[in-house]
C-alpha positions in Angstrom: 120.5 333.3 150.3 119.6 332.6 153.9 119.9 335.1 156.8 122.9 333.2 158.2 124.8 333.4 154.9 124.0 337.1 154.6 125.3 337.8 158.1 128.4 335.8 157.5 129.6 337.8 154.5 128.3 341.2 155.7 131.7 342.4 156.8 133.1 342.0 153.3 130.2 343.8 151.5 130.0 347.5 151.0 127.0 349.2 152.5 125.5 350.0 149.1 125.6 346.3 148.1 124.0 345.3 151.4 121.2 347.8 150.7 120.7 346.2 147.3 120.6 342.7 148.9 118.1 343.9 151.5 115.8 345.3 148.8 115.9 342.2 146.8 115.2 340.0 149.8 112.2 342.2 150.7 110.9 341.9 147.2 111.0 338.1 147.5 111.5 337.4 143.9 115.1 338.1 142.9 118.4 336.5 143.9 120.9 338.5 146.0 123.7 337.3 143.8 125.7 340.5 143.5 127.4 340.4 146.9 130.8 341.6 145.8 132.8 344.7 146.7 133.2 347.3 144.0 136.7 346.1 143.0 138.2 345.0 139.8 139.9 342.3 141.8 136.6 340.6 142.6 134.9 339.5 139.4 131.7 337.6 138.5 131.7 334.8 136.0 131.2 336.0 132.5 130.4 332.8 130.6 126.7 332.3 130.2 124.6 329.4 128.9 122.3 330.3 126.1 121.0 326.7 126.1 122.3 323.3 127.3 124.7 322.8 124.5 126.3 326.2 123.9 128.2 328.8 125.9 129.2 332.3 125.0 131.0 335.2 126.6 128.8 337.9 128.0 128.5 341.3 126.3 127.4 344.6 127.7 123.9 343.8 126.5 123.6 341.2 129.2 124.1 343.8 132.0 121.0 345.7 133.2 121.0 349.3 132.0 119.9 350.6 135.4 122.7 349.0 137.4 125.7 351.3 138.2 128.7 350.5 136.0 131.1 349.8 138.9 128.8 347.0 140.2 129.5 344.9 137.1 133.0 346.5 136.4 135.0 343.3 136.8 132.6 341.3 134.7 132.4 343.9 132.0 136.2 343.8 131.6 135.9 340.2 130.6 133.1 340.6 128.0 133.7 340.1 124.3 133.1 343.8 123.6 135.6 344.9 126.2 138.9 346.6 125.2 140.6 343.6 126.9 138.6 341.0 125.0 141.5 339.8 122.9 143.1 338.5 126.1 140.3 335.9 126.2 140.4 335.8 130.0 136.8 334.8 130.6 137.4 331.1 130.9 140.8 331.6 132.4 139.1 333.6 135.2 136.9 330.7 136.0 139.8 328.3 136.1 142.1 330.5 138.1 139.4 331.7 140.5 138.7 335.1 141.9 140.7 336.8 144.6 139.6 339.0 147.4 142.1 341.7 148.6 142.1 344.8 150.7 141.4 347.8 148.6 143.7 349.9 150.9 147.0 348.6 152.1 149.2 350.5 154.5 152.7 350.6 152.9 154.3 351.8 156.1 153.6 348.5 158.0 156.7 347.1 159.4 156.3 343.9 157.5 156.5 345.8 154.2 159.7 347.7 154.9 162.1 344.9 153.7 163.7 345.0 150.2 161.7 342.6 147.9 163.8 340.0 146.1 164.9 341.0 142.6 163.3 338.7 140.0 165.6 336.3 138.3 165.5 338.2 135.0 166.8 335.4 132.8 164.1 333.0 134.2 161.1 335.4 133.8 161.9 336.8 130.4 162.8 335.0 127.2 165.2 337.8 126.4 166.7 340.4 128.8 168.1 342.5 125.9 164.7 344.1 125.5 164.0 347.4 127.2 161.8 347.2 130.3 158.5 349.0 131.1 157.5 349.0 134.8 153.9 349.4 136.0 153.8 350.4 139.7 150.6 349.4 141.3 149.5 347.1 138.5 146.2 346.0 140.2 144.2 343.6 138.0 147.1 343.4 135.5 145.1 343.7 132.3 147.0 346.8 131.3 150.3 344.9 131.5 148.9 341.9 129.7 147.7 344.1 126.8 150.9 346.0 126.6 153.0 342.9 126.5 150.8 341.4 123.8 150.8 344.7 121.8 154.6 345.3 122.1 156.4 341.9 122.0 159.7 343.7 121.4 159.7 345.0 125.0 159.6 343.4 128.5 156.9 344.4 131.0 156.9 344.2 134.8 153.8 344.8 136.9 154.4 345.3 140.6 151.8 345.4 143.3 151.9 345.3 147.1 149.1 342.7 147.2 150.4 339.2 146.6 147.1 337.6 145.4 146.9 340.0 142.5 150.5 339.3 141.5 149.9 335.5 141.6 146.7 335.8 139.6 148.4 338.1 137.0 151.1 335.5 136.4 148.5 332.7 136.0 146.5 334.9 133.6 149.6 335.5 131.6 150.0 331.8 131.2 146.4 331.3 130.0 146.6 334.3 127.7 149.9 333.0 126.2 151.7 336.1 127.3 154.7 334.8 129.2 157.9 335.6 127.2 157.9 339.3 127.9 155.7 339.7 131.0 156.1 339.1 134.7 154.3 340.2 137.9 156.1 340.7 141.2 155.1 341.6 144.7 156.9 344.6 146.3 156.5 347.8 148.1 157.6 350.2 145.4 158.7 353.0 147.7 161.1 350.6 149.4 162.2 348.2 146.6 162.0 350.0 143.3 165.5 351.6 143.3 167.4 348.2 143.6 165.0 346.6 141.1 165.6 349.2 138.4 169.4 349.2 139.0 169.5 345.4 138.8 167.8 345.2 135.4 170.1 347.8 134.0 173.3 346.4 135.4 172.6 342.6 135.4 170.9 342.6 132.0 172.9 345.3 130.2 169.6 346.8 129.1 167.6 349.8 130.1 164.3 350.7 131.8 162.4 352.7 129.2 159.2 353.7 131.1 157.8 353.6 134.6 154.1 354.1 134.9 152.2 355.0 138.1 148.5 354.9 137.3 145.6 355.5 139.6 147.4 354.8 142.9 145.6 354.5 146.2 144.5 358.1 146.9 144.7 357.8 150.7 142.3 360.8 151.0 142.8 361.6 154.6 145.4 364.2 155.2 147.1 362.2 157.9 147.4 359.3 155.4 149.1 361.3 152.7 152.4 359.8 153.9 151.1 356.5 152.7 150.8 357.6 149.1 153.2 355.8 146.7 154.9 358.9 145.3 157.2 360.2 148.0 160.7 361.8 147.8 162.3 358.4 148.2 160.6 357.1 145.1 161.4 360.2 143.1 165.1 359.6 144.0 164.9 355.9 143.3 163.5 356.4 139.8 166.0 359.2 139.1 168.8 356.8 140.1 167.5 353.8 138.2 166.5 355.6 134.9 168.9 356.7 132.2 168.5 360.0 130.3 165.5 359.8 128.0 163.5 357.3 130.1 160.0 358.4 130.9 157.7 358.4 133.9 154.0 358.4 133.3 151.6 359.6 136.1 147.9 359.3 135.9 144.8 359.4 138.2 141.2 360.2 138.1 141.5 362.2 141.3 142.9 365.6 140.5 144.4 366.1 144.0 146.3 362.9 143.6 147.7 363.7 140.2 148.7 367.2 141.5 150.4 365.7 144.5 152.4 363.2 142.3 153.4 365.9 139.9 154.3 368.3 142.7 156.4 365.7 144.4 158.4 365.1 141.3 158.8 368.8 140.7 159.6 369.7 144.3 162.1 367.0 144.8 163.2 366.3 141.3 162.8 369.3 139.0 166.6 369.2 138.5 166.3 365.5 137.4 163.1 365.4 135.4 161.5 367.5 132.7 158.0 367.6 131.2 158.0 365.6 128.0 158.0 368.4 125.5 157.0 366.1 122.7 153.6 365.7 124.5 153.2 368.8 126.6 153.0 372.3 125.3 155.8 373.8 127.4 155.9 377.2 125.6 153.9 378.9 128.3 156.0 377.5 131.2 157.8 380.3 133.2 161.4 379.7 132.5 162.6 381.6 135.5 160.2 379.8 137.8 161.3 376.5 136.4 164.9 377.4 137.0 164.2 378.4 140.5 162.3 375.2 141.2 165.1 373.1 139.9 167.5 374.9 142.1 165.3 374.5 145.2 164.7 370.8 144.4 168.4 370.1 144.9 168.2 371.3 148.5 164.8 369.7 149.1 165.9 366.4 147.8 169.1 366.4 149.9 167.0 367.3 153.0 164.5 364.5 152.3 167.3 362.0 151.7 168.8 362.9 155.1 165.5 362.5 156.8 164.9 359.1 155.1 168.3 357.9 156.2 167.6 358.9 159.8 164.3 357.1 159.6 165.9 354.0 158.1 168.4 353.8 161.0 165.6 354.3 163.5 163.7 351.5 161.9 166.6 349.1 161.9 167.4 349.9 165.5 163.7 349.5 166.5 163.5 346.2 164.7 166.5 344.8 166.5 165.2 345.9 169.8 161.7 344.6 169.2 160.0 348.0 168.8 160.2 349.0 172.4 158.8 352.4 171.6 155.3 351.0 171.2 154.0 351.9 174.7 150.9 350.2 176.0 149.6 353.4 177.4 150.1 355.3 174.2 147.0 357.0 172.7 145.3 354.5 170.4 143.7 355.6 167.2 140.0 355.2 166.8 138.1 353.4 164.1 139.2 351.3 161.1 142.8 352.4 161.2 143.7 351.2 164.8 145.2 347.9 163.8 147.1 349.3 160.9 148.4 352.2 162.9 149.8 349.9 165.6 151.9 348.2 163.0 153.0 351.3 161.2 156.7 352.2 161.2 157.3 356.0 161.8 158.3 357.6 158.5 159.0 361.3 157.9 156.2 362.8 155.8 157.1 365.0 152.9 156.2 368.6 153.6 153.1 370.0 152.0 154.2 372.7 149.6 151.1 374.8 150.0 151.3 374.9 153.8 155.0 375.8 154.2 154.5 379.5 153.4 157.7 379.4 151.3 155.9 380.7 148.2 156.6 377.5 146.2 154.4 377.0 143.2 154.5 374.6 140.3 156.0 375.7 137.0 154.9 372.5 135.3 151.2 373.2 136.0 151.4 376.2 133.6 152.0 374.0 130.6 149.6 375.1 127.9 147.5 371.9 127.7 144.6 372.1 130.1 146.4 373.0 133.3 149.4 370.9 132.3 147.3 367.7 131.9 147.3 365.4 128.8 143.9 364.6 127.4 145.0 361.3 125.8 146.8 358.4 127.2 150.1 358.3 125.3 150.7 354.7 126.1 147.8 353.6 123.9 146.4 351.0 126.4 144.0 351.9 129.2 144.0 350.4 132.8 140.9 348.9 134.3 140.3 352.0 136.3 140.8 354.2 133.3 138.1 352.2 131.4 135.7 352.7 134.3 136.4 356.4 134.6 136.0 357.2 130.9 132.9 355.0 130.6 131.2 357.2 133.2 132.4 360.4 131.5 135.0 361.0 134.2 138.3 362.8 133.5 141.9 361.4 133.9 144.7 363.8 134.9 147.9 362.7 133.1 151.5 363.8 133.0 154.5 362.5 131.2 158.0 363.2 132.5 161.4 362.5 131.0 164.6 361.9 132.8 167.3 364.5 131.9 171.0 364.3 132.0 171.6 365.7 135.5 173.3 363.2 137.8 171.6 362.4 141.1 
């Protein structure tokens, strides 16, 4: 690879990969071929030539042992010894082509605040009488493809805020022959999920059985926590769209993110959701604390709804007036977030429970199974990120909630 080519793609390559390329170039012998971000969305070809007449799908034996797992993560997911091997996506990936997407998308951008169109259910599914499973933040989509193939008696909907992943997921479904009960759609879940869930229940006369939120963007910086997918508005939307007995599965390999998701559901929905007692050992949960949290959740949810409504009216007014509040002399943020911040619509951030000084604490965290977390994935099919985490001896923090009979 020439110097000009390296400079041209430098902006898209993580520093670690650039270091690798530089070392290879100095060595003079190897090719700097692995110039890809550490993303499951950007995948190397996985079909190799053993000789001129035969081709085969790579296995893990073809990957150097001394290379970090995540460098080859996308390719490994295509290999014949992968948990996703039966999807046979290796050649499909070559025909469809790779996609390059931003790893972090700001869901508060003005352009992402509109309600996404509801899918034409009768067009995307062979039968709308089947119960629906929704995967919020579907990413690469292999989880949804595997679930749809494993459970043909159910419909699956993978939603993501990044259009290229949605488009590729639908094309992969065609190549994998999984189309009757699977669809991918682009949407900002925090904004659009409520109407989508209600539409399936009302227009199809069926039910939404499970909603999964797995390994969402952590948005580590404290000032970006308002960008996390689980906010009071989403808790309310899921409560409104799910019938009693429907489940919500939360999972992340970042403990703080899983705690934040669980706490949001408990703080703003403890009166609407319960821990799934068939999976969690709830015998050690403090009944009095649980009752108190359910009572306080009613008021917290009402206050959050009021703030959300005020913010919605402000957004609508600002949109009509061309966002006049964006002053040229306003203080501009520094660094990578400047452009995104300029486009961001003001949204009330949910209060941090541990900073309010109100003494609130989670009752669900006291469940008797390792700080309230499930050791096994009860859905039976892993996500791409889950495969990467468990393959490197990492831990996933999982919670299963169930919608109770309390009306919103």
